[in-house]
N, C-alpha and C positions, 0 to 999 in steps of 0.2 A: 849256245849259249845267250846269255840276257845281250850282249855286246853286239848282237849281229846287225844292226840296225848302225852303228857305228863304228864297225869292227875297223874299218880303216883307218881311223886316227887313233885307236888303242892297241898296244901290244898283246896288253893280255884281259881276262875276264872282269866281270865285277864280285868281288867277295857275298858271302854266303849274307852278310849283315846289310849289305847295301841293297842287294837283292831282294830280301825280306821288308825292308823299308819303301823301297823305290815301288816294290808292284803294286800296282791299285785294281788289276783285271779281278780278283775275290769280288771286289764290289761293282766296277764299273761294267762289267759285263751285261748290265742288265739295260744297257745303252745300245744294245748289240743292233735292234732295230734302227735307230736312230743313225749309229755307223754306218750301216749298210745301205739308209736310204740315201743318207750324204755322199757316199761312195760314187751309186750309181749317179748320182745328178754330176757328179765331180768327171767319173769317168765318159758320159756324153757329152759334157762341156766339151774334155781336151781333144774329143774326136769332130766335133762339130769346129772345132778352130785347125784342126788340121795334125793334132800332138798326135793323134792315136788314128789306125786305120780303121774302118769299120768292122772289119773282123778282129782287132784286137777289141776294140769295144764290146763285143758280142762276146767273146771269151771271158773277159772279164767280168761281165755282167752275168753270166751263165756260172761260172764260179760263185759269183757274191751271191746268186739265188740258191745254190747250193749249200754255203756258210750259212745262212741264214735260217733253211730249214734243220741244218744240224745242230746250229744254236736253241732254235725253238723248241726240236723234240729231246733236247739233253744228249744227243749223240756225239757231239763236240768233242774233242778230244784235246784238251791242252797239252802244251809243253813247256818247260821250264822258261824258255825265251817269250812266252805271254805276258810280260810286264802289265799292259792295258788290255783294252779291248779293241784299241787300233792297231796294235802289234799283231793280237792273236788272228783279227780278221785279214790283215794284210798276208801274215805268216801263211794260213790256209788257202787263202786267194791263188797265191804265188805257188803252192806245193798242187793246187789244180788244173792252174794255166802256169806253169814254169817262165815261160818267155813274155807274155801279153802280162800276167801279174806283176813283172818286174816295172811295169810302167804305172800301175796304180797311183802311186805316190808323187806323181811330175807334179811339179807347180805347185805342191801342196807339202804343210808341215804339220805335224801333231798339234802344232799351236793353235791354229786355225780349224783343224780338225775337232778337236777337244772341246774348242768353243763353239762350233756348231754343233757337236753332238748333244752339249747341256743345256743350251737354247732349245734345242729340238725337244729335248726330254720335259724339260721345264715347261715349255709352250703346252706340251700334252698332258703334262698331268695337271698344271692348273684350271686348262678347260675342261678337263674332267672332275675334279674337285666342286667347281662353280654350281652343277647341279645338284651336290650334294648339299652345298648350303641353302640352294634354295629349295631343297626338299623339307630341311627343319623348318624354315620362313614357313612354308605352305601348310606343317604340322602346327606352329604356332598361330596362324590365320584360321586353322581347322577348328582347333579347340579355342579360340579366342570368340568364334561365332557360335560352339556349342555350349557356351557356358552360359550365354546370355547376360543377364543381369546381375549374374553375382557379383559379390564386393569382400573386399577384405581390406586388412590393414596396409597404407603406405607407411615406410620406413625412412626414417634417417637418423644416421647413426647409430642403425640397428634398434631404435627406438620407436614406438607405434607415434605417427606423424599424423598423416590424416589419411581417410577413409577412400579408396580406388575401385574402379572396377576392375574385376579379375582380367578381362577381356584387355582392359589399357595396360596392364602389367604384364602380359602375354607379349604384346605387340612393341611393348618397349624393347624387348630382345629381339622381335623381328626386325626393326627398323638398324637397331645395331647390325644386325647380319647382312642388311640392307648395303649397309656401308663398306662392310667385307668384300661382297661381290664387287661393287664399284672399284676397290682397291686392287681386287684380282684384275678385274680387266684392263685397270689403268697398266698395270705391271704388266700384263700380255702385250698390251700396245706399245710398250716402250723395250720391251724383248723383241720385238718381231724386226730385227734387223739380222741379215747373215754376216757372219763373220768371214765366212769361205772365199778364198782368194788373197787374204792377206798376208798367207804364209807363215813365216816365222816371227817375221814382223814388219817387213817391211817389202812384202810384195813379190812379184817375181818380174823377170826378162821377158817371160815369156808369153806369148800373146792369150793369154786366157780372158776369161768373160765373167768374173764375178755377179755381174747382172743376169745371166741366162741361167746359171746355181741357185740365186737366190729367188728368181721366179719357179722354178723348177722345186723348190724345198717350201714354196709359199708362205716366204717370208715377202714384206711390201720393200725392200729397196737392200742393197747390198751395203757395207760397211762405208762410210766417208774417208776413215783415216785409219790406217794397219795396224799402226802402234797401240791403237784404242780399241780396236776390235780381237787383237789377239789378249789384250791384259783387263778388258772390261770385264768383272762379276758384279756390276751393280746389279743386273737383273736377280742373282743369287742373293744378294742382299736383301734385297728389295723384295724377293718370296718369301725369303724366312722372316722377313718382318710381317709382311700381310699375313703368314700363316701363324706367326707369333699373339698378334692381335685378334685374329680369330681366335685362336685357342685361349686368350684371355678371356673373350667373351663368352664361346664355352664353357669355362671354369667360371664366368660369374652364373649361368644359368645353374653349374654343378651345384656349387655352394647355396643357393637360394635352393634347389630341390633337397638337398642334404638337410636343410634349417623347417623346410616345411615336411619333411619326412619324419621329423623326430616328433616323440612323445609328447613333447614340449608345445609344439606347432601344433602338431597333426595336421596340416591343413591338406594333405594329399597322400593318398594308399599307392603304393607301389605295386605294379602287376609282377606275378611270380617269376616271370622269364625275364626281367629285367632287373632283378635285386637277387641277393645271394643272402646263407644264413650263416651261424657261427657254428663252429665245430664242437662247442661247448655249450652253449645258451639255448636251448630248443626255441626260445620267445622270439629270437633276433631275425629281422629282417631288414638288411642292409642296403644303404645305395652305393654301392660298388662301381657303379658304371661313371655316377655323377663324381664319386671320390677321384676316380681315375680321371675322367676330365678335368678337373681341376689341379691335378699330381701331373696331367702331359703339359697344361703351359708350362710350366716352370722347364720341363725340359725342351720346349719350343723357344722359350727366351733362351735358353741355354746357348741352344743352336747359334741364334742370331747373335749373341755378344761372343760368341767363339769366333763365329767366322770374320764380324768386322774387325775383332783382334788383330786376326789372320791378316787382313786386307791393310790395316793402316799403313804399315811399314813400307808396301813393298813400289820399288820403283820399276818405270815401263821396262821390258813389259811382261813377257811372262817368265813367272818362278815357279819353280815347283812347289812352292808353298800353295798355289791355287790348285792343287791336287785334294787339299780339305775341303773343297767346296763341295764334294758331289756327298760324302756321306752325312754331313747334318740335313743337305737338302733333301737327300732322298729319305732320310728317315723323319724329315718333318711332314713329308707330303705322307709318309704310311701313317703316322700317328694321327695325322688331322682327318685323315679318310676312315679309320678306324673308329675316332671319338664321334665322327659325326653320325656313322651310321648307328652306334651304338644309341647315342643322345637321343637320335632321334625316334628310336624305337620305344626309350625310356618315356619320353614326354609324349608320344602317340597312344601309350597305354596308362598314363597317368588318371586315378581316379580321384576328381578335385571335391574335397569334405567342406563344401559349401556352406554349409551350418556352423561348421566351427570357424569358417573364417569371418563369416558375418557376427556372430560374437563375441568375436573380437574387434572386428570394426566398428561394433555400436557400442564400443567403450563412449561414454559420454565427454570423455576429454578430447576423443580425437575432433569433436566439434568446437573446440576453442577458438579458434579462427574463422569460424563460421561465424561464432558471435562476435567478434570485433568486425568483422566484414558489416553485420547486422548494422552496429553501431553508425559504422562509416554511411550507410546508406542513410541513416538518419541525421549525418551533417557532419558528425565528430569527426576529426583528424583520426587517422588512422593510429598514431603511438598513442593517446588519449585512451580510444577505445582495448588497444592492447592491453595496457595499464589497469584498465577496469575489470579485462576478464581474468588478466593476469592474478589480481589480487582475490576474485571469487575461486579459481582453480585452488590458489595456495590454503584459502581456509576451508576449501573443503576436503583438500589433503588431510589438514588439522584435523578433520573430524567436528567441527563445527554443523556441517550438515551436509546434506549431499551438495551434488553440483546444480542438478535439477532444480533443489529445493530453492537456492541461493540464488540461480536464475530468476525462478518466479517471482523471487522477492524482490529482485533488483530494482530501484526506480528507473535506472537507464536500461534496463532490458525486458523484465516482465513476462507475463506469461506466453504472450508473442513469441518473443524470441527462444523461450525455454522450448517451444515445438521443434525447432532443430536439433536438440537433444534425444528424440524419439528415436527409435530403432531405422535404417536405412532411410532416415531425411538427409545426413551430411553429405554420404557419397553423392547424393544429386545436385547439390548444390554448385558444384564448379563445372559451369557449363561451357566458361571460356573454350577457344579454340585450342583445341590439342589437351583438353583438359581430361582429367579422371573420372568424370559421371558418365554414367550410362548411354544418355542423349548423345555426350560430344564423343563417346568411343564408337557410337554404331557411325557417326561421322569419320571417324578415324578408319575404322575397320573397311571403309568401302573406300578411303585413299589406299591402304595399305593392299587390298585386293586389287584395285587398279595400278599400284605400283608393280604389283608382282607380274599380271599380266604385260606390264611394259618392259618388265626386266626379262621376261620371257621371250618375248619377241627379240628382243637385242641379244640373246643369248642364241637363239638360232639362225642369225642373220650368218 
């Protein structure tokens, strides 16, 4: 029965309702490798400090190897009392090694055990996700290099603002993802602490060595405070935040692709393999991947806000509420992984309709700021130049004449300034460092590629 771990304290077993609510084995069993690896380190340490004989250690380690194989190949048979992955592993080890197996939990609680398992699982997942983010960055960099000097309108308030190079626009997303990778790596640094040895909350009276198990499991150090070790879920909340913000950045890419693929924009054509059709309308080609990337961001944010709400009222140390850390964490990692893979495929196969982009970017009104800055170069205060150009824009929109004609006839501007309205000229004006001209973007692309090389070296350390 489910009360076997504490049957000495209770006269009867748990109710079915309690058991159903309490059991986490259906979802936390995916941490079986981490649980078994932690148990190996713990058992080895127990033998080294004299709490187990060498024979008992080897018997338990052999049983752990068997359980890992059964878990991996699907032959593991659970029982009703397997309320979580820790109970299931210990129960099966004790079946395989009845005498020695009963000692596996010496100087250990499920409180520090689960804290260890979740840390190890999170460490592995974030480490695996980082290269997938880097892959999307590399796709953006490759596309930026391939599009050359193509340009399109830049937008504020979703209104055409100033023209920018397409490569500059793509790299903007690449830099945002670079910050996501930095945050993921920072999160990994902060979770690099082993909680094993904290016990239920106060450590142990037995001569255990938490530093040994920390080193064996690849952590940089053991915990400093046993209370904090078993109650800390900051790294889960931080991981959920990092993944949520990454999801927001992927959502923004998705939103732009949705707009760009629309008939009204026509800036991109989607590859058949990364788009869907309609069951009713034969002409449709839908950007479902981009829409799902946009939609999944809400799911990720929900996981973060839900878990923060769970944590906010918990006293030290372990509380069963903490069981709610795993499902949102597991789902967030799964969701981000799928989104990254699908969105990368969509981005890598995009066809950019650069002529359509250029036709929109060459709208003469997009050069209005260039005209004002032309006047600044002639010595006028910017606000005065802004007012002069604004007046010409208003008159053009009211139908007095075209903007080109008004600029050419303006005593403040004239034919020389009117050349700024010619196709492909405006985008070349923003040559300041980090700006959107092709010349500035060439320098930026080199800087981004250098960043990717440095980042790659950092990831392989």
